[in-house]
N, C-alpha and C positions, 0 to 999 in steps of 0.2 A: 561203232562209228562215232568217234569223238574227235572233234577238231576245234581249233581256236577260231572264234569269230570276234570282230571288233566290238560287238554289242553284248557278248556273253559266250558262255561255253555251250556248244551244241551238245545236247544230252540224248538225242534220239530223234525219231520222226513220229508224226502222228500215226494213228491206227492204220491209215491207208498208205503210209510211206511217202506222202507227198509234201508235207510241211515240216521243216526242221523245227525242233522245239528247244528252248533254252530253259534252264532251271533257275528260278529266282527264289531268294529267301523272303519270307513274309512272317509277320507276327500276327497271330490271331488269339482270341480269348480261348481259355480252356473249354468253356461251354460250346464255342463254335467248333473246336476240334472234336469234341465228344459228339456233337450233332452230326458232323460230317462222317465220322466213323460209324455212327449208328445208321445213317443212310446207306452206307456201303453194306453193313451187316444185314440189314433188312432187304437189300436188293432194290432200294428205291431210286438208285441212280442207274440209268439205262446203260447197258454194255452191249456191244455188238453181239448178235446171236451166235451161239456156239463158242463164245470166247470167255476165257477167265483171265482176269488181270489182277496184278497186285493192288492192294488198297490205295497206295499212293498214286498209281496211274488212274484209278477210277476217280479219286478226288480231283486230280488234275483235269480230267475230262469235264467234271462238273464245274470247276473253276473257269475253264476256258469257255464253257457255255454261259456262265454268269457274265464274264467279261465281254463276250460277243454280244449278249443281250444289252448290256449297259452301253456298249458302243453304238449299237443300233438305235438306242433311245437317247443318245448323246448326253448321257449322264456324266457328271463330274462332281468334285467336292464343292464347287461353287454353289451347287444346288442344295447342299446339306447345311442347315442352319449352324452357325458358329457354336452355339451351346451344345448341340448334338456332337459336333466334332470334338469339342473339349471333353465331353463325357466319355467319348470313345477313347480318348487319350489317357484318361484317368484309370482305365482298366488295369487293375493289379493282376499280376500273374499271367502276362502274355506268353504264349507258347510259340517257339520258333518252329517253322516248318518250311518245306520247299514245295513249289508247284512248277509244273512244266507248262510253258505258254509259247506261242509262236513269237518270233521277233517282232512282227507287226503288232501283236497284242501287248507286248512289253512296251513298245514305243507309245502306243495309245494309253496304256495304263499310267505311264510316267506323265503324259500330257494331262490326263484327266485328274490325276492326283496332285499335280503342280498347283492347282487352284486353292489348295488348303491355306487357310489364314490363321491357323493356330500353331503355337509352338509345340513341337513334339518332344517327348521324353528322349533321353539319350538312348540310342540304339533303335529307335522307331523310325519309320519312314512314311512319307505321304502315300506311297503305294500300298503299304501295309494298312494304313488308316482307311484308304478307299476300299480295300479288300474286306476289312472288318465291317464297313458300312454295308457293302453288298451282301455279305453273309448275314448280317443282322436283319436286313430286309427280307432275305430268302427265308430265314427262320420265322419271322413274323407272318409271312405269307402262308407258310406251312401250318402254323398254329391256327390261323384264321380258317383255312380249309378244313382242318380237323374239327374246329368248333362248329362249322357249318354242316359237316357230315360226320357224325360220331362213329360211323362204321369205317371211315377212311383209314384209320390206323388200327389194323386188325392184329395187333400184337397178341400172342398167346402167352399168358403169364403163368 
């Protein structure tokens, strides 16, 4: 089910078949990509019971949740200090990936990211910058939880 939409290419529907999803390109750090892949491998991202999904779909579900949460909290790049935005733009070795989001989330992401006041490197976008900020915050929250509960990450080495 692929059709042309003025705001993007419809790439499928959400898990329940109710919300059309569009695929958007983003740039994230290699550490963020590794972290997301590790979450998937460890089963730390919730997937509907009885279902198995490709890694990219699971990561997209997680990203839609992050975007939904940031929209609920009315977060935007205007809330991120300029020096942190600049630091996030200096990241060498950004990795291109794609995520699937709803048309409404894409519209909101563009609006939240538009408040960036830093100049971006060639090929980067405000939406990618905002996504990196959200991922960085999520990674920091997970580290804080693991520090508070040493048994939280029960990796078998």
